N, C-alpha and C positions, 0 to 999 in steps of 0.2 A: 504494500500500500504506500502511495506517495503522500507526503505532507504538503499542504498548501503553503503558499508564500506567507500567509498570515500566521501560520503556526510556527514557522521557522524564524521569523523576525522577533527580536527581543520585545518584551512588553513595556508599557509605560514605566512601570516601577523599576525595571532593569535599566532602562535608559536614564532615569532620574538618578539612580544609585551611581551609575558610571559618571554622570555629570558631577555629582557631589564629590566623588573621588578625584576627578580632574581639578576641581576647584581647590581641594585640599592640597594637591601637589603644586598647583600654581601659587597658592598662598605661602607655601613652605619656603619658597625662594631658592630651592636647591636645584632647580632645573637650568640647563643652558638656555641661551636665547632661542636656538633652533627647537629645542624640546618644548619650551614655553609656547612658541608659535604653533607648533603642531598640536599641543594640548588645547590651546585657545581655539584653534580651527575646529577641532573635534567637539569642543564644548559648545561652540556656536551651532554646529550641526545638531547636536543633541538637544540644545535649548529650543531650536526651531521645531524640531520633531516633537518634543514634549508639548510645546505650545499648540501645535497642530492637533495632537491627541486631545488636549484639554478643550480646544475649540470645537472639535467634533463631538465630544461628550456634552458640551454646553448646548450645542444645537440639538442633539438627541433629546436632552432633558426638556428643552423648550418645546420640541415637537410632541413629546409625550404629555406635557402639561397643557398643551393647547386643547381647548374644548370646542368641538364643532357645534354642539347643541347645549346651550346654557341650562336647559331643563334637566340634563343628566349630570351636570357638574356637582361635585361634592368635595369637601376638603380631604386631603390625603390622610389626615389623622383619624378619620371616621372608619373604624374597622367593624366588620360584622362578626 
């Protein structure tokens, strides 16, 4: 069985964790200029990707919260 591209890509949490580690390395001051630039470049890629995931999640939430028929609307905290 083959895995889809979606299953082989790191998830949001993995990307965020990688970004946090890159920031720690950059803040340590122990990297060469070339290493710093490479880490910074990767960090920008990860930050943009994470932002895209968050934006997609926000749009999904807005879509799910949208009510087509006001008569069927009810608060989320009303549980049966």
